[in-house]
Structure formats: structure tokens, C-alpha cells
N, C-alpha and C positions, 0 to 999 in steps of 0.2 A: 089687353093679351097679347099685343106686341113686345109690348114693354116686358112681360113675363118672359117671352121668346127670348126675347135679346138678354135679361138677365142668367137664364137656364143657358143659353150660350155661349157666354163668358165664362159662367161657373165651370162650364165642362171643356170649355178652352183652355181654363186656367188647372183644373184637374189633370187635364192631360200633360200639359207644362210641366206640372208639379211631378206625376210620376214618370214624365220620359226624364227629366231633368235631373228628379232624385236616384232613379236607378243608375244612368251614366255618371252621374255625381259621386255614387257610394260607390259603382264600381271603380271610379278613377281612387277614391280614396280607399278601397281597399287593396287594389292592386299598388297604390305606391309604397305599401309599408307591407307588403304580402300578407295581407289581411288580418293583422294583429291591430288596428284602431278597431274594426268590427266587433272582432273577436274580444276583446274588452267587456261587452257588454251586452254579450246574446249567444246563442246556441251552437254557432261556428267555434267556441273558445276549443273544444277537444281536436277538432281534427287542422286549426289552424298551428296548434301546440304542436301536433305531430310533423306535422309540415315543415315548421321551425328547426325540427332536430332529424330533419330528412335528408338524402343526396338533393331531391329537390328544393333545398330551401330557397334556392336564387331563381326560381319559377315560378312565375306568378301563376295563380290559382285560372284565371281564364285564357293561359297559355293552354292548358288542360282541358278545361270545364266547358263546356259549349252554354254560351253567352249570350245569348236574344234576346233583345227586348219582352218578347213572351214570356221567356223563362226569369227574367228578373224580377216583373210584376208578381209573376205566380211567387217567387220566393217573399217578396215585399207583401202580398196578400196575406200569406201562411205566418209569415211574422207578426202582420197586425193582427190578424183576425181568425187565422185559425188554430187549429191544436198541435204544438210544435214536440215532432217525435224526440223521445229520450235521444236514440240513438239515429244519426243522418246518415242513410243509406241512400246509395244512386237507385236512381229508378232503370229499370231495364230500354225506354228508350233514351236516354242519355247515353247509354254505353257506346253504341257506335260513333257516336263522334268524338268521345274519349281516345278511342281505338284508333281514330283516324289521325288524332294529332301525334300519338306516339311517333309517327314516321317523321316528323317536323326535325326530330331530333335524333333517331333514333333507324335513319333511313334504312342502312344494311337490315340490321334484325327485321325490320318492317318487310322489307322484299322478299327475305327468305319465308317468313312466316306465312308473308300473303304466296308463296308458290307450293306450298306445301300441303298438307293432309290437314294440319287444325286449322287452316284457314277454310274448312269447309262451312256453307251455310246450311241455314234450318231449313230448308227445302233441299236439299240434297240428303239432310240426313233424313227426315222426318215426313216425306214424301220420295220414298225409295219404293219403288216397288217391288224390288227384289227381296229387301230386307221385312216387307210390311207383311207381306204376303206370306213369310215364316211365322215371325213373331209378332205381337199383339204390344203395340206398342201403350207406354205405362209411365207413371210419373217419376220413377226412376231413372227414366233414360235421360231426364232431366241432370242429373245429377252431376255427366260426363259431358253430354251434348246440350246445354242450354243452361250452364250455370248461372245466368243473370237473369234469367227468365222468370219475372214474380209469379206467374199463374201456373196451372195446373198444365199435363196434357192435353186435355179436352179445351182449354182457351188458346190452344196453338194449331192442332191439328185435325181434320175431320176426313172421314168417317174415324172413329176407332172400332175397326174388324180386321180383318185377314183379305178383306177383299178390293177395298178400294172403290173409285180414284180417291186419294189423298190429294189433299191441297191445303196451306197454311192459311188459316181464316184470321191471324193476327197482323191488322196492318201494318207495312210497311217492315217485316220480318223476313218474307219468304229469302230474300237476296242479302239478309246482313249473316254475318260470322258468330255463328254459334258457340264461338271457343276462342274470344277477344282476346287481346294482352293480358289484361286481367285476371282472366281465367288461372295463367301459372305465375304472374307477378304482383306482388304487392307495392302498391306506387306510395301511399301513405305509409313510411315505416319508418323509424329510426335507424340509423346509420351515418358513417363519415362521408363528407363531399365524395361524390363521382369525381374522376378524372379521366377525360378521354383521352385518346392517341388520338397522333396525327393523322392516321386511318381511320380504326375502327377500332370499339373499344374489345371486340372479340380475337383480335391478333396480337396486337401490342401492347404496351404502356403499363402503369399501376392496375394492380389487380384490384377490381372494384368491391361493393358488398354484394352478399347474395341476395336477389331480390325474390329468388324462386320461392314461392308459396301459391298454395292449392287454395283457392275461395270453394267454402261448402256453402250452396245456398239455401240447407238449412237455418245453418245461424249465421248465416248472410258476414262470417269473417274468413279470413285470410288466416291459413295455419304454415308456419315455414317450413321451410323444406327439412330443417334440421330438428326440428320436434316432431318430424312424421316419422313411421316406424316402418322397418324394412321388413317383411314375415319372414319366416322361416318356412320352407317349402321343402317338398319332398319328392321323389323318385321311386314308388313303390315303399318300401322301407325304411329305403337310404334318406338321408339328409342331405339336401343340395348344398353345397359352398356358392354364397351368393355374396356379392359385390355387396361392400357397402357404403359404397358412393352415395351420399344425402342427397343429389340431385335424383337418384333413382327411385328414393322413395316416393319422390313426385310422381313418377311414371305409376307406379302400383296403385294411386288413389284410381286411376281410370283402368289400365292395364293388369285388373287385379284377378287372382286367383278366386274359386270358389271350392267351398269345403266338400268335400267328397259326398258322393250321391249316397242317400239313403239305401241300405242294401248291399252296396258295393265292398270289393275286399278291403280298400282305403279305409272306409269305415268301421269296419266290422275288427279291424287290427288297430283303428285311431292312431292311424299313420301321418293324418293332418292333411291340408291342402296342399294339392298333387302339381309338379311341373305342369304346366299347357293345357293345367284347365280353365275355363273362363276364357277372359280376353287377357290371359299371363303371355307373358313371352320372355321368359328368365331364362338365361343363357343356359343353355347343358352341355356335354358330352365335350367335343374339343375345347369350345367355348367357354364352358364350366365357370366361373367364376368372375367373370369380368363385366365391367358396368354397364349398361345399356348406352350411355353416351361414348363408349368405346367405338363404336359403329356408328352410330344416329349421330347425323349435326342434331344441335338445340335446339333449332327452330322450325326449320323444314321437315325433320324428318331424314335427308338425303345419307343414303350411306356409298355414293359414288364412292370408288375408290378406296374403301372406310379397309377391306381388305390388306392392300398394299402398306396401314398404316404399321401394321405389324408384320405380315408377312413379307418375304424375300419375292422376286418377280416369278419364280416357279417355287412349287409344293415339294416337300420332300418324294412326294411321286413323279417329279418330273413335270406337273400338269400346271399349265396356269393355272391359279387358286379361283378367279375370276370367270372361270369358263366350268369349274368342275358343275357335276350335276346336284345343283341343289336350288334352294328358292333366290337366291341372289341371282342366278344365271336365269330362272326360268321360275315366272307365279306357281306354275304345273307341276314342279317337280314333287314328287315325295319325301324329299331330303329337307327338312324345312333349317334355315340355315341356324334357324335360335338352339336345334337339338341333335344338329348331326352327328354322328360317332365315326372315326375310321372305319369302323367294322358295319356302318352299313351299306356301305358299296363294298368293302373287304370281308366278305361274308366268309369265305374260305381261308382265311388267315391274311395279316395284315403284311407285305411285302416290304422286305427290307428298304430304308430310303436310298432314292438315287440320286448321284450327282448329275445335274443337267449337261449335254454335250456341250454347251458353251463354257460352261465353269469348268470343267475338264480340260477344254482346247486352252483356257486361259491359263490354269493350273501348270500344265505342261511346259507352257512357254516364258513364264516367271521364274526369275533365277531364283533356286533355293526351296522351289516348291513344287520340284517334279518328283520327290521321293528319293 
């Protein structure tokens, strides 16, 4: 009996050594050729082929993907004994580690995203008592607020009612970002090699390929922004002028308008989706026709000082544009910055433009400019 246990212990030890050595040996082999060796004989061939023609071609797979011993052993088990899927997809539990690794190279972009509203957590979205007491949670919420969550809404939060109290029941997900980097960026994509500027990509240097792509959880695929459509919206019967900036098409996937409600004037006249319906924020009024990214930073949605990008210090009315009574200055304002019109404030007629006193004084003292 002792002999049996001795041999069993030796066999178990050899098995562990082979497993550990095999997984780390395979990892070294895989990394040394950026996956080309392993892809020659198994299911990773498609993924590796895409990576080898992508901007991240010189980045090792495990510089982005989590590669613990448990993960490697799981991969080996499935490869040898399991049912290999036709298309390999990320598990929802693997996404947080990958998103965290993005900041290794993209520090500025990651910090900007982390400081903005798109880094909101599952708990902040799905356990919000203000929202949940007004509207019942449903699976469609995950389309924008949980693209990588693999289950249904009942697998994420309880109870599913408007009374609460609500809690995240999926272990480890309460504090995870509901909209990680890969929700809007396609990592495995074809394209030319990226070149970074000395400071950061978003400020200077050669233009980089557009990685913007919406991740559709139903299809488990990314759809490039350039392939997404920009809707035609209406203000009543009038067709609204909309920027054709392809980046804006990505915004519309979540900040989308709704079809007119049955029985409404718009529905009766077949005017189509209306500006400002649903979660739509298409610019209208004085800002009609400009792109979302004309004012909003791409990663943190910040609009600080965006007015001065186009406006002079003072408006035609002689008032600082950032102090006007709009939602830019105060969230409680009735004049939404997306749809504000001059007539919203000047209901008795729009006054003629005024030249600020400081500008007038400068004109008077500038040779040849005093009339």
C-alpha cells in the first residue's frame, strides 16, 4: 500500500510539473513568435492572423490578456478534452484585466476615461435607487451598460422590481466598469502600425488608424464606426441638419432617439424619430449641424472650455458664453445647451449684436481702426 501511495505521489508530482512546465513553456513559445507557432496547429489561428495585421502586431498576447496559471490550465484542458468553440470570445470575467492592461501604453486615454462617466460601475448603474424606482430593469439595459456581461439581467441584479433594495449578485462585478475600453474600441483589427507622438497620441504626431467600433453583445462582434449609420432626425416635420462625422455614429448606438409614440402628431404624420427623444442629444438650434466631439472630449466627455473653441471670449450679446443660462452653466437650467436657440431667451425679438466695451476701446486706440 505504501508503495502504491509513493508511486501515486510521484505520478501526481510529474503531472503537476508537466502541467506547469507545459503551460509556461507554451507561453514562452507563444510569446516569442507573437503566437504564430501555436496558431499553426490549433483554434487560435484566426485571432493570431488578425493580430499580425493589426496595429498591435508587436505587442505580446499576454501583455493584454490575463495569463495566470489557472487560466493556462483551463485553456489546455479545453484544448485537449473540451469542445472547442467555432469562434473564440472573451469571457466577461476576463475583460476587467484586459481593460486594466490598456493603461500600460495608453496612460492618458485611460486616465481620461477613468475620470469620466463611461467608467461607471455595474453597481452605480444597476443598483441606482433613483433610476430603478422609476423604471424596471431589463435585458436591453445591458446593450449599452454591460456589453461584455454574458448573462441576462436576472443573473446580475436582484430584485427585478421597482421597490428594491437592489444588489449586484454576480460575484466580483459590483465595482467593475460596465463600459470598458473594448466597448468602443476594437483591439483585434486590421490596420497599419500605430505611431505615437513623444507626448501622447491625441495631441500630436502622425494620424493613427481609427479603432472606434461598437461592441454588440448580441452578435459578440465589433462594428466599426465607419460602417454604422447616422440617423435622420426631425424637429416636427423639419429634417434636422446632422453632422456626418463617423465618430458620431458610435455615440448614436447608445444615445439613440426613439420612434414617435403611437398616437402622437409625429407618428400620425410619419415624421420619423424626433430630436431629443429617448437618449438623443443631437445638436439643434444655434449648434445644429456640429458633431458631438466638437464639444465633448472623446474619453471623459468633458466639455470644459469647449465654448471658447469656437466662440470669442464674449458673445454677440456682450455676455460671457459660459455664463449664459444654459445647462452648460447650470444643470437645472431650462435651456438645454444641445437645443438652445437665441429666441429661447430673446422671446420679444433678437437684439442686434453688441460689441463689448473692451473691444470698442481697443478699436478706438488702434491706428486705422477708429472709423
